[in-house]
N, C-alpha and C positions, 0 to 999 in steps of 0.2 A: 602522450597520446596527441595525435594531430587535431587541428582545429575542426576539420570536417567530421571526424568521428565524434568529437564532443558535441557538435551541433546536431548530429543524428540522435545522440542520446537525449539531448535537450528537447528535441521534437517528440521523441518517444515518451519521455516523462510528461511533457505538457499534454500530450494526447491522453495518456492514462489518467492524469489529474482531471481533465475535462470530462472524461467518461464517468469517473467516480462522482463528480459533482452533479452531472446530469442524472445519474441513477439515484442519487440522494434526493434531488429535487423531485423526481418522479415518485419516489417512495412517500415523501411528505405529502405531495399532492394526492396520491391515492388514499392515504390514511385520513386526510382531512376531508376528502370528498365523500368517503364512504359513510352513509348514514343508514346502514342496514340494521334492521331489527330482527334478530333470530329468536323466535319463540322456543325453538328446540335448544336446550342447553348443550347438547352434543355439537350442534352446528356452531354455536357461539364459542365453545371451547376450541373447536378446530380453527376457527378464524383467529382466535387469540394466540394459539400455538403458531400459526402461520406468521402472524405479525411479530411475535417474539423472535422467530427464526430470521425474519427479514431484518429486524432491528439489530440482531447479533451480526449479521452480514454487514450492515451499514456501519456498525461500530468498528469492525475490522477494516473496512474500507476507509473510515475516518483516520485510523491510525496509519494506514498506508498513505493516505493523502498527505499527512504530516511528514512522513518520510520522503515522499516525492518533493514536497516543498523544500525540505532540507537539502536534497540532492540538487535541486535547481539553484539553491543558494550557493552550494559548493561549486557548481559550474560557473556562476557569476564571480565567485572569489578565486577561480582558477585552481581549486583544490579537488575537483571531481576526479575520481579514479585513483586517488592516493589513499593507501591504507592508513587509518587513524592510529594504528598501533605501531607498525614498523616503518611507516612512511615510505614504503615501496609502492610501485605502481601495481594496481589491481589488474589482473588479467582481463582482457577484453571479453573472453568467453564467459567469465564470471559476471561481468557487468551486463552482458546480454541476457544472461539467465536471471539476474537480480540487479537491475540498474540502481536501486536505492542502497545497495550494500556500502558499508564503510570499512569493511575488513577484507583483506586478501584471503584466499582460501586457507593458507597455512595458519594465519592468526585466528580465523574463524574456527578451524578445526581444533586448535589449542584451547580457545575459549570454551567450546563445547565439551572438550575433555575435562577442563577444570570444573565446569558445572556438574559433570557426572561425579567427580570426586567429592566436591563440597556439597 
């Protein structure tokens, strides 16, 4: 993969990471600023349900942020775009669809097949 393409992926990943961190900060600020007292238990339950949903989303984003950081480390190490299983180059189309991937499509397909069996 040429240097220009790697730099484009690096910018994309950094942008995604910044967006996740910005959203997480906004969520924390919203939850700590809210001092709402709901006398109606149904309203309170609705708020709690919304908060739980928001926290589940942020947890998924936290995991994605870790994968993004790992991808950025692979870029720095010169290992980005190389399958960790077969050590072949991961297709650019796959990387565009999922830039944090560590497996080429063939190895990922095999991994999923093995998971179904076991």
